[in-house]
Structure formats: C-alpha cells, structure tokens
C-alpha positions as CSV (number, residue, x, y, z in Angstrom):
1,M,25.8,-12.6,37.9
2,F,27.6,-14.0,41.0
3,P,29.7,-11.2,42.5
4,I,32.8,-12.8,44.1
5,N,34.2,-10.8,47.0
6,D,36.8,-13.2,48.3
7,L,38.2,-16.8,48.1
8,F,35.3,-18.2,50.1
9,D,32.7,-16.7,47.7
10,A,34.7,-18.3,44.8
11,F,34.5,-21.7,46.6
12,L,30.8,-21.4,47.1
13,V,30.0,-20.3,43.5
14,G,32.3,-23.0,42.1
15,G,30.7,-25.6,44.3
16,F,27.2,-24.5,43.3
17,L,27.9,-24.6,39.6
18,F,29.7,-27.9,39.9
19,G,26.7,-29.4,41.7
20,V,24.2,-28.1,39.2
21,L,26.1,-29.2,36.1
22,F,27.0,-32.7,37.4
23,T,23.4,-33.2,38.8
24,L,22.1,-32.6,35.3
25,A,24.8,-34.9,33.8
26,T,23.9,-37.8,36.1
27,V,20.2,-37.4,35.3
28,L,20.8,-37.2,31.6
29,L,23.2,-40.1,31.6
30,G,21.0,-42.2,33.9
31,F,23.5,-42.5,36.7
32,G,21.3,-40.9,39.3
33,D,21.0,-44.1,41.4
34,V,24.6,-45.1,41.4
35,G,25.7,-45.6,44.9
36,A,29.1,-45.0,46.5
37,D,29.7,-48.8,46.3
38,H,28.8,-50.7,43.1
39,G,28.6,-54.1,44.7
40,G,25.4,-56.1,45.1
41,D,23.4,-53.8,47.3
42,I,24.2,-50.2,46.1
43,G,25.7,-48.2,48.9
44,H,25.4,-51.1,51.4
45,D,29.0,-50.8,52.7
46,V,29.1,-47.0,52.9
47,G,25.5,-45.9,53.3
48,H,23.7,-46.1,56.6
49,D,20.1,-47.1,56.7
50,L,18.2,-44.0,57.9
51,D,15.3,-46.0,59.2
52,H,16.6,-49.3,60.6
53,G,13.2,-50.5,61.9
54,G,10.9,-49.1,59.2
55,E,9.9,-50.2,55.8
56,H,11.3,-47.2,54.0
57,G,15.0,-47.6,54.7
58,F,17.4,-46.1,52.1
59,E,21.0,-45.0,51.9
60,L,22.0,-41.3,52.2
61,L,25.4,-41.8,50.5
62,N,25.1,-41.9,46.8
63,V,26.3,-39.8,43.9
64,S,23.1,-37.8,43.5
65,S,22.6,-37.1,47.2
66,I,26.2,-35.9,47.5
67,L,25.8,-33.6,44.5
68,A,22.5,-32.3,46.0
69,F,24.3,-31.5,49.3
70,I,27.1,-29.6,47.5
71,T,24.6,-27.7,45.4
72,W,22.3,-26.7,48.2
73,F,25.0,-26.0,50.8
74,C,27.0,-23.8,48.5
75,G,24.0,-22.0,46.9
76,V,22.2,-21.3,50.2
77,T,25.4,-20.2,52.0
78,Y,26.4,-17.8,49.2
79,L,22.8,-16.4,49.1
80,L,22.6,-15.8,52.8
81,R,26.1,-14.3,53.0
82,N,25.9,-12.0,50.0
83,G,22.2,-11.5,49.5
84,F,21.1,-11.1,53.1
85,G,24.4,-10.0,54.7
86,W,24.5,-12.8,57.2
87,V,27.7,-13.5,59.1
88,V,29.8,-16.4,57.8
89,G,29.2,-18.7,60.8
90,L,25.4,-18.5,60.7
91,A,25.3,-18.8,56.9
92,L,27.4,-21.9,57.1
93,I,25.1,-23.6,59.7
94,V,22.0,-22.8,57.7
95,G,23.7,-23.9,54.5
96,I,24.6,-27.3,56.1
97,V,21.1,-27.8,57.2
98,F,19.7,-27.1,53.7
99,G,22.5,-29.3,52.2
100,V,21.6,-32.3,54.4
101,A,17.9,-31.7,53.7
102,G,18.5,-31.7,49.9
103,A,20.6,-34.8,50.1
104,W,17.9,-36.6,52.2
105,L,15.1,-35.6,49.7
106,I,17.1,-36.9,46.8
107,S,17.8,-40.2,48.5
108,W,14.1,-40.5,49.5
109,F,13.1,-39.8,45.9
110,L,15.5,-42.3,44.4
111,Y,14.3,-45.0,46.9
112,S,10.6,-44.2,46.6
113,F,10.2,-43.8,42.9
114,L,13.2,-45.6,41.3
115,R,14.9,-48.4,43.4
116,K,11.8,-49.5,45.3
117,N,9.9,-50.1,42.1
118,S,12.8,-51.8,40.3
119,P,12.7,-55.5,39.9
120,E,15.0,-57.4,42.3
121,L,17.9,-59.2,40.7
122,D,18.1,-62.9,41.4
123,P,21.7,-64.3,41.1
124,H,20.2,-67.6,40.0
125,D,18.9,-65.8,36.9
126,W,22.5,-65.3,35.8
127,D,23.9,-68.7,36.7
128,Q,25.3,-70.2,33.5
129,I,25.4,-73.8,34.8
130,G,22.7,-75.9,33.1
131,Q,22.3,-73.4,30.3
132,I,21.7,-75.0,26.9
133,G,23.5,-73.6,23.9
134,H,25.0,-74.4,20.5
135,V,28.6,-74.8,19.4
136,S,29.4,-71.8,17.3
137,S,33.1,-72.6,16.7
138,T,34.1,-76.3,16.7
139,I,35.4,-77.5,20.0
140,L,38.7,-79.3,19.3
141,P,39.7,-82.6,21.0
142,N,41.7,-81.6,24.1
143,G,41.3,-78.0,23.0
144,Y,38.9,-75.1,22.9
145,G,36.0,-73.8,20.9
146,E,33.1,-71.5,21.4
147,I,29.4,-71.8,22.3
148,V,26.6,-69.3,22.1
149,F,23.4,-69.2,24.2
150,E,20.5,-66.9,24.8
151,R,19.5,-65.5,28.1
152,H,17.0,-62.7,28.9
153,G,16.7,-62.0,25.3
154,S,20.4,-61.4,24.8
155,R,22.9,-63.6,23.0
156,H,26.0,-64.6,24.9
157,A,29.2,-66.4,23.9
158,L,31.7,-68.3,25.9
159,P,35.0,-70.2,25.2
160,A,34.3,-73.8,25.8
161,R,36.0,-77.2,26.4
162,S,34.4,-80.6,26.1
163,K,33.8,-82.5,29.3
164,N,35.4,-85.7,27.9
165,E,38.1,-83.8,25.9
166,I,36.5,-85.0,22.7
167,G,35.7,-82.8,19.7
168,I,32.3,-81.4,19.3
169,G,31.2,-80.2,15.9
170,R,29.6,-76.9,15.1
171,D,25.8,-76.4,15.7
172,I,25.7,-79.3,18.2
173,E,23.4,-78.6,21.1
174,V,25.3,-78.7,24.4
175,V,24.7,-78.0,28.0
176,I,27.0,-76.1,30.3
177,L,28.2,-78.4,33.2
178,S,30.5,-75.9,34.9
179,V,32.5,-72.7,34.3
180,E,36.2,-72.7,35.1
181,K,38.1,-69.5,34.8
182,G,35.6,-68.1,32.3
183,V,35.7,-71.3,30.2
184,A,32.5,-73.4,29.9
185,I,32.8,-77.1,30.4
186,V,30.2,-78.6,28.1
187,Q,28.7,-81.9,27.0
188,P,26.4,-82.6,24.1
189,W,22.8,-82.5,25.2
190,A,21.9,-85.8,23.5
191,E,24.8,-87.5,25.1
192,L,23.8,-86.3,28.5
193,M,20.2,-87.5,28.0
194,D,21.5,-90.9,27.0
195,E,23.6,-91.1,30.2
196,I,20.6,-90.1,32.3
197,S,18.4,-92.8,30.6
198,L,21.0,-95.5,31.3
199,D,21.2,-94.5,34.9
200,D,17.4,-94.7,35.2
201,E,17.4,-98.2,33.7
202,D,20.0,-99.3,36.2
C-alpha cells in the first residue's frame, strides 16, 4: 500500500500513520484541546498568540495541532516524492507548508468551536473557604476528623480540625474557615452565628 524505497520513505510513512492513529485517539478520548502546558490558560506559556490585536487569538502549540502537522507534512511529502516524482527538497518545502496549514486549521477549529464556547472557570467557584458542610467522621479534641460538602453537584470530603481544638460530633453543620496543608479548619455553624450575633450586640 505504501511502497518504501529508502529510510526517508519509512520515516514519512511512519510519521503519517502515527499522526493519523494518535489524532483519532485524542478525538475519541476527548483530549483534542489539551495544550502543551496544562496550567491555567492552556498553552499560555508555550503557545504564541497568532493574532495579538484581534479578537480571534489562539495558540498554535497544542497536542492536536502538532499531530496535524506531523500527519500532513509526512503524508504530503511522501505523496509528492513517490506519487509525483518531485525532488526531495521541493517535496519537503511543500510538505512543511501543508503541515503548518493543517496545524493552523486545527487550532482555529479548537478555538472557534470548542474553547471559545466553553464556560470560563472562575477560581472563586472552587474556593473552599466559607463552604458549609457536615461532619462525616467525628472530629476529635486536638485531633482530626472528616467533613463532607457539596459543590457543583459533586460531593467532596476533607480531613478537618476544629478551630478551637474541641471535639465536634458527627452530622454537625460546620463552616470551613481556612484550609491548611489540605486540612480544613472548621467551626460549628451555629457557634459561628452566635459569635456574630454577640459582636453585633456589642
């Protein structure tokens, strides 16, 4: 199906098949929009905005665009060299052009139809301080227990300590005052409300 005449042909065919298979895998597994950097803004540290002044800026460097480049570059270069008999240098130049164009189209598609229409994440939506929950495992005096709370329709659990180092029984409603090294510092909700009431009276 793919006649291989030398090592360069083997490289081109291997790159083309690799790109096709992994492109399908990323689509099926839902990783098409995973950037080269997984921090806050995907691809921010490695991708360069292709339109710094316009409203349609997007990053060229992401997994899908890189796979698209490999696929188009290898496929077009192999076809021109073996199907049309072009010299290697010219086939490489045209292959690179098609590879960059394919990568750009993939990035444009991801931005225009996926990322642009995705809801923006607000860090405050995930702030645990002030969250109200219930004690699921008794918090021991000067010790630890566990609390559970719901956020965005999901149930979460955290190890917890009492603010005043006193025990808090199971099922007591508590509020998270702070989180230290993954441990929630909590206070019973009713107790906190009493303190606020006293402060208001003063």
